[in-house]
C-alpha positions as CSV (number, residue, x, y, z in Angstrom):
1,M,57.1,51.2,42.2
2,G,55.0,51.4,45.3
3,P,52.0,53.7,45.9
4,G,52.9,57.3,46.3
5,S,56.3,56.9,44.8
6,P,57.8,60.1,43.4
7,P,57.3,59.2,39.7
8,M,53.5,58.7,40.3
9,V,53.3,61.9,42.3
10,D,54.8,63.7,39.4
11,V,52.4,62.2,36.9
12,Q,49.4,63.1,39.1
13,A,50.7,66.7,39.6
14,A,51.3,67.1,35.9
15,W,47.7,65.9,35.1
16,A,46.2,68.3,37.7
17,Y,48.3,71.2,36.4
18,Y,47.3,70.4,32.8
19,L,43.6,70.3,33.7
20,Q,43.7,73.6,35.6
21,H,45.9,75.6,33.2
22,D,45.8,74.1,29.7
23,N,43.0,71.8,28.9
24,Q,40.1,74.3,28.5
25,G,37.6,71.5,28.0
26,R,39.3,69.9,25.0
27,G,39.3,66.1,24.4
28,V,42.4,64.2,25.6
29,V,44.3,61.4,24.0
30,I,46.7,59.5,26.3
31,I,49.6,57.5,24.9
32,G,52.2,55.5,26.8
33,H,54.5,52.5,26.5
34,S,56.0,50.1,29.0
35,Q,56.8,51.8,32.2
36,G,55.0,54.9,30.9
37,T,51.9,52.7,30.4
38,I,52.1,51.4,34.0
39,L,52.0,55.0,35.3
40,L,49.3,56.2,32.9
41,Q,47.2,53.1,33.8
42,R,47.4,54.1,37.4
43,L,46.6,57.7,36.5
44,I,43.5,56.7,34.6
45,A,42.3,54.3,37.4
46,E,42.9,56.8,40.2
47,S,42.1,60.2,38.6
48,I,40.0,59.7,35.5
49,D,37.9,56.5,35.7
50,G,34.5,57.4,37.1
51,T,35.3,61.1,37.6
52,A,34.1,64.2,35.8
53,T,37.3,64.2,33.7
54,Q,36.4,60.9,32.2
55,A,34.2,62.9,29.8
56,L,37.3,64.5,28.3
57,L,38.9,61.1,27.4
58,V,38.9,60.6,23.6
59,S,41.0,57.4,24.0
60,A,44.1,56.0,25.6
61,F,46.8,53.9,23.9
62,L,48.5,51.7,26.6
63,A,51.2,49.8,24.6
64,G,53.4,47.2,26.2
65,D,51.1,46.8,29.2
66,P,52.0,44.1,31.8
67,S,48.2,43.6,32.3
68,L,45.0,45.5,32.2
69,G,42.4,43.3,33.9
70,V,38.9,42.8,32.5
71,P,36.3,40.2,33.2
72,P,36.8,37.2,30.9
73,G,35.0,38.0,27.6
74,G,34.3,41.5,28.8
75,T,35.6,45.0,28.1
76,V,35.1,46.8,31.5
77,G,34.8,46.2,35.2
78,G,38.3,45.2,36.2
79,T,41.2,47.6,36.4
80,F,38.9,50.3,35.2
81,A,35.4,50.3,36.6
82,H,33.9,52.5,33.9
83,I,36.2,52.9,31.0
84,P,36.0,50.0,28.4
85,T,38.6,48.7,26.0
86,C,37.9,49.8,22.4
87,T,36.0,47.6,20.0
88,A,35.6,50.0,17.0
89,A,37.8,52.6,15.3
90,A,35.3,55.4,15.8
91,Q,34.6,54.6,19.4
92,T,35.7,57.3,22.0
93,G,36.1,57.2,25.7
94,C,37.9,53.8,25.6
95,V,41.4,52.3,25.8
96,Y,43.6,50.3,23.5
97,V,46.0,47.9,25.2
98,W,48.3,45.4,23.6
99,A,51.7,43.6,23.9
100,S,53.4,42.3,20.8
101,Y,54.9,38.9,20.2
102,L,56.2,37.4,17.0
103,A,54.1,34.4,15.8
104,G,55.7,31.2,17.1
105,D,57.5,32.8,20.0
106,V,57.5,30.1,22.7
107,S,60.8,31.2,24.4
108,A,59.1,31.8,27.8
109,P,55.7,32.7,29.3
110,P,54.8,36.2,28.2
111,I,55.9,39.0,30.5
112,F,53.2,41.3,29.0
113,G,49.5,40.3,28.7
114,G,50.1,37.3,30.8
115,A,47.6,35.1,32.6
116,R,46.3,36.6,35.9
117,G,45.3,34.8,39.1
118,D,42.5,37.1,40.3
119,G,39.6,35.9,38.1
120,L,40.3,38.6,35.5
121,A,41.8,38.3,32.1
122,S,44.5,40.5,30.6
123,A,42.9,42.7,28.0
124,C,44.1,43.0,24.4
125,A,42.6,45.6,22.1
126,S,44.9,46.8,19.3
127,P,44.6,49.8,17.1
128,G,45.6,47.5,14.3
129,A,42.3,45.6,14.6
130,P,39.8,47.4,16.9
131,A,37.0,45.0,16.2
132,G,39.2,41.9,16.8
133,G,40.5,39.4,14.4
134,S,43.5,39.7,12.1
135,A,44.4,42.9,10.3
136,M,47.1,44.4,8.2
137,L,49.5,46.5,10.2
138,K,51.0,49.8,9.1
139,F,54.4,49.2,10.6
140,Y,56.8,52.2,10.6
141,F,60.5,51.5,11.1
142,A,63.8,53.3,10.6
143,G,65.4,52.8,7.2
144,A,69.1,52.6,6.4
145,N,68.8,55.4,3.8
146,P,66.5,58.3,3.1
147,P,63.6,58.5,3.6
148,A,64.5,58.1,7.3
149,W,61.3,56.1,8.0
150,V,59.8,53.2,6.0
151,E,56.2,51.9,6.2
152,A,55.8,48.1,5.6
153,I,52.7,48.0,3.4
154,G,50.9,44.6,3.1
155,Q,53.7,42.8,4.8
156,V,52.8,42.2,8.5
157,T,49.5,41.3,10.2
158,G,48.5,41.2,13.9
159,E,45.8,39.6,16.0
160,C,45.0,39.4,19.7
161,Q,45.2,35.8,20.7
162,T,44.7,33.9,24.0
163,D,47.1,31.0,24.5
164,S,46.7,27.8,26.5
165,S,48.1,29.5,29.6
166,G,45.5,32.2,29.5
167,A,48.0,34.9,28.3
168,N,46.3,37.4,25.9
169,T,48.9,38.9,23.5
170,F,49.1,40.7,20.1
171,V,50.5,38.1,17.8
172,V,52.4,39.5,14.9
173,T,52.8,37.5,11.6
174,V,55.3,38.3,8.8
175,L,53.7,37.5,5.5
176,P,55.5,35.7,2.7
177,G,57.2,38.0,0.2
178,Q,60.4,39.6,-1.0
179,F,60.8,41.5,2.3
180,A,59.8,38.7,4.7
181,A,63.3,37.8,5.7
182,K,64.2,41.5,6.3
183,N,61.0,42.1,8.3
184,T,61.6,38.9,10.4
185,A,65.1,40.0,11.1
186,T,64.0,43.5,12.1
187,L,61.5,42.0,14.6
188,K,63.8,39.3,16.0
189,A,66.5,41.9,16.5
190,V,64.5,43.6,19.3
191,E,63.7,40.3,21.2
192,V,65.8,41.4,24.2
193,A,65.0,38.5,26.5
194,P,62.8,35.4,26.5
195,G,59.2,36.3,27.3
196,W,59.5,40.0,26.3
197,G,58.4,39.5,22.7
198,V,59.0,42.5,20.3
199,H,58.3,44.9,23.2
200,P,60.4,47.8,21.8
201,L,58.3,47.9,18.6
202,D,54.9,47.8,20.3
203,I,54.0,51.3,19.0
204,S,56.0,51.2,15.7
205,L,54.1,48.0,14.6
206,V,50.8,49.8,14.6
207,E,51.9,53.4,14.3
208,G,50.0,54.0,11.0
209,N,46.9,52.2,12.5
210,I,47.0,54.5,15.5
211,L,46.8,57.5,13.1
212,D,43.8,55.9,11.3
213,V,42.0,55.3,14.6
214,L,42.7,58.9,15.7
215,D,41.1,60.2,12.5
216,A,38.0,58.2,13.2
217,E,37.9,59.1,16.8
218,I,38.3,62.8,16.1
219,A,35.4,62.7,13.6
220,T,33.2,61.2,16.3
221,W,34.4,63.6,19.0
222,Q,33.8,66.6,16.8
223,A,30.3,65.4,15.9
224,Q,29.4,65.0,19.5
225,H,30.9,68.3,20.7
């Protein structure tokens, strides 16, 4: 989509209307995925980053992002001049950005979180591991029988990793156990094309972790306001 395309105009108009009529000074959490993330990333860069409304940002969750540029080894100063990627669960005013791939996926260069050619690196900051490193994921997925949703407890981990090409992705590992085959099949079933990883499950894989992060962020926000 080019600059000024109707979908982006709609997003800008919705944001302006919300601020004028509904926000009333409250903190804002922004969540998007895939194409929604692309539009929200533009909204943040054009209408929030470095403006008075940046003070309202509790956090943003930009899942399945093609790329959010940051200086190599840094958290801010690329796509966003003033808003950093998150490095702690209780941090506010920051963004999470990640693109999920099953460990061992070498089907094609990553479409999401891929290497850039402008001197910046693609950021990866996952709500599953705000401080970096590997962490257990609270993966929610649809079950065949009631309850309708199932949480995989202690079965899947995730870690932001940079590969030899410079791509920076969220690598998901299924742990050994009685549900390993089922979990692996669930993940592989959504690999729609080489290089896409497990894109449809970007949010589901860390859904419980997002809720934990939000609890920590809300506590910080309330203490500061």
